N, C-alpha and C positions, 0 to 999 in steps of 0.2 A: 488348630489353627488354620484359618481358611487359606486355601492355596489359591495365588495369584498367578493368573496365565502370564508365560514368558514375556509376551509382547507388551502386556500392560505393565509389567513389573519393571521392565528396562524403561518405559516411559516415567512411571512414578519415582524411580530412583533418580533418571536424569533432572527431573522437574523439583526434586527435592522435597518429594512428598511422602517419602518412607517414613513408615511409624518409628517412633522411638525417641524424637525430639521432643520438647516442651517450648510452648510460646505463651505469652501471655494473652488474654483475650481481647478481641478486636474491641476498639473502643467504639461505643453506639454513637451513631449520627444524630444530631439534633433534628428534631421534627422539621421537614420542610428543606433543611440543609442539604447541600452537594456533598456527599462522602469523599473523603479525601483518598489519595492513592495510598497512604498508609493505612488507612481503614481498610481498603479492599486487600492489601498486601498480608496484613494482619490475620484478617479472617482465613485467608488461603493457608498462611504459614501453619496455623493451627488444626488445619485440616477441615474447617467449616467451608466446604466447597460450595454449598449451596448458599450460604450468606455471601461469599465471594463473589458468587455469579450476581447475586441480587443487588449487592453495593456497587459493583461495576457497571450494571444495566443502569442502575439510578444516576451514577456519574456520567455515564454515556448521552444519557437523556438530554443533558444539558451541554455536554462537551461531546459530540459524538466523534471529533478527530483526536480525542485524547489515547494515544497510541498504548500509553502505560495501562488504561484501564482494560483496553483489547486484549493487551497480552496476559494481565491476571485472569480475566474471563476465560479465556482460551486454554490456559493452563490448567485452571479449574475444572474445564470441560474434559480435558484431558485426563486428569486425575480420577474422574467419575466414570472414564473409559468411554466417553462420548466423542470417540476420536474424530469423526466427521464434522462436529461443529468446532472442535478446536482447531482443525485443518483450515476451514474457512474463517475463523478468527485470525490466524497469523498470517493467511493471504491478504485479509481486508488490511492489517497492519503494512504489510509489505505493498499493498496498492498505492498505499499514501506515502510511506517512506521506504523505498527500495533498499537503503542502505541500514536499515534496523537490524543491528547485531543480535538483540535478544531474540527476535522473530525468526531470523535467518537460523539461528542454532536451533531453537525448539522446533521449527519446521523441518530441519534436517533431521532431527531425530524421529519427529512424530511423522513424518511423511512415510519413511520406510516401514514403520508399523502399520500404518493405514493402508498404503498402497499393497503391501503383501496380503491384508484381509481381504480388502475390496477387490484387487486384481482379479483373483481367482473365483471368487464368488460371482462378480457381476459377469465376466466373461462366460462362466459356465451357464449362468441364468438366461443372458440376453447379448450374446457376443457381438450383436450387430445393431445393438441400442444407441440411441445419440449418446446416454451417459457413458456408455462402454469407450465410445470414440474419443469423448472428451477426457476421460481417465488417461487413455492412452496417448492422447495430444499432450496432455500435462507431464506425463512421463517423460516422453520424447523431449519436451522442452526441458527439462530438469537435465537431461543428458545432453543438452546442448546439439539437439538434433531438430533445427526448426523445420526442414523439408518435411521429414517423417510426421511431425507435430502438424503441420499445415495440412498434410494428406488426411489425418485422422480428423481433425476439425472440421474440414470441409465434409468428409463423409458423415459425419454427424449433423452438421447443418442440413446436408441434403434430405435426412430423413425428419428432422425438426427445423424448418426453415424460420421459425419465430424463438428459437433459444436464444435468450439475452446472453447467457453465458458464453455459448460457443461464437456468437457474433462479436461478442467485445474480445474474446481470446484471439479470434482472427484478426480483429484490429489492432489489437496490442502487438500481436507478432509481426504485423506489416510495419506498424509504426517504429518498433525498435530495430527494423531492416531499413529504415529510411524509404519505405513505399508508402508515402503519406497519401498519395491521390486513392490509393487502394484502401487503405485505413480509414479515411475520410467515408468513403462508401460504406464500409460496415458499422462505423459507429452511427452513421444517418439512420441506417435501417434499425438499430439499436434503439436510438432516440424516439423512433417514429412508434416503435413499440412502447416503449417506456419513456415519457418525455422528461421525466425527473430521475433518471438515472444517472447517479454522479459519476461513475467511471466511464460511461458513455461519452458526456457532456464534456467532461474534464479531456478525455483522449481525443475527442473531436476538436476541442481547440487547440490542444499540442500540435495534431496533425496541420492544422489549418496555418499555425504559427509558423511550422517549419517550412512551408511553403510560402511565407510572408503574405498569407491572406488574412490580415490583422482585423477587418471587420467582423467576418464571421467567428474567429476565434474569439474577440471580445465578446461577442454575443454569447457563444457557447461558454466561456469561463464564468460570465455573470449568471448563466443559467446553474453552472455546477456551484456557483456560491449561494444560488439560491436555495439548492438542496443542503449544503453545508457551508454555513459562513464562517466556520472555524478551520476550514482548510488553509493551512499556510501555503501548500503548494499551488493552490487555485488562486490566491492572492498574488504569488509570485509571478505566476503565469500570466494574468491578467494585466498586471503592473508592466511587466515585459513588453505585451502587445501594445499596451496603451504607449508606453515609451518609444517603441518601434514606429507607430504611426503619428509621433509628433505630438502627443498628449502629454507632456511630462509633468504638469500640475495634477492631473488626474491619477497619473502613474505613482506620483509620491505617496497618495493615501493608501493605495493597495499595498505598495512595498514596505510601507511603515507597518501596516498590519501584519505583513507576512513575518517580517525581522521581530515584531513583538511575539507574534506566536511561536516563532522559532528562532530564539536568539542565535543559534550557532548556525544558521543558513547562510553561508558565504554569499551564494549568488543574490540574496534579497538585499543585503548590505552593498555588495558592488553595483547594482544597478540602482539603489536608492543614492547612492554617491553621484552616479552619473545625472540622475534627475536633479539632484540639487545643484550640479554643475550647470546643467542647461538652463536652470531658474536662476543662475546667479547668486544663489545661496552658497558662496564659498567656504564661510565658516564651518556649516554644517556638513559640506560635502568633505571637507579636511578630517573632520570628526568620525565621519563614517569610514573613510579611506583607512583611517588608523586602525579602525576595528577589523576591516578588510585584512589588513596586514596581520592581525594579532590571528584571525581564524584561518589563514592561508597556510600555516604551516612551512615558512620561509618562501614562498613564493613572492615574486614581486609583483606590484599592480600590473605590470605589462605583461607577465605570465599568467596573471587572473584574468586579464582582458583577452587573451588569446584563447585560454579555455572557454571563458564565457561567448566569445564569438562563435568557438567550434561547436558547443553544446549548451545552449542557454538554458535548457530546461531539464538537464540531467537526463537524457534519454539514452545515452550509451552505456547500457549496463548488460551484464548477464542475466537471464531468469534466476529466479531463487532457487537453491539447491533443494532436491529432493530425490533421495535414492530409490532406485528401481527396486522391486523385489529381490531377494537375497540372491545375487550373483546373475541375474538373468536380465535378457532385454525384454521389452515389452512384448515383442513377437519373435 
């Protein structure tokens, strides 16, 4: 029997891919049809990882914001030992949905395995490379040491000023610390290099919104939606910016799309209720606010209003957890 390396064995066990179970074959997708999540998952469960990846990619071609397909594909990549691809897949999910419990869980496990292998190899080969500084910055971020993370990201950026990953990492770090003007600078540099970079456009819009600069925020969010029209987060953010700038009718369309894409998104429903109220559509507003109460886990509308005012786009969050190599600090 072929021996599986310890790190990979841990990942295979946690992701539920250890041999021994049986599963029915994955049903074939009709020609030209978008595969369902069930088809992607069934292929994964029976150990056909290449098919799971292929079906997930096919689904994502038409629905790029489908977090379920991203997670199946990342799990399949991990099961095949392609940990870097899996790591990037889970991070992509968290960039869109920072509270996604599945992505957080799998990334916690995978991050330790990936970091342990990559950390020593990369630092031994190129200790002062931009990628090494980025990895160290990511590890510091996971340990909630933003000052150290920023130092490493900046060191990497000095060596490679056109690195989109480092520019966006620094911008995200500044944004989540409410240093919005600084974040705008980094995002604008990233957008100049890659005008259709979703994360840079979305982050730029958020940073402008928190500074109440709604005109450039609206332009940035529209740019992000031009890249990914299925992003509920971008529709929410655009709806918020339109509402705050006095364009309630235009906001309704965006907020309705956000709520349709993510029915459990409380912020979208709350803002939609506000927009309906401003437009005199009281019956629709009352129905939406009832939905807000159902989603708010016992919070009153007043409490929801306070929460919305304090953090309208959900930026107050800790970085995604990722353990450092066994029992060690990055340096």
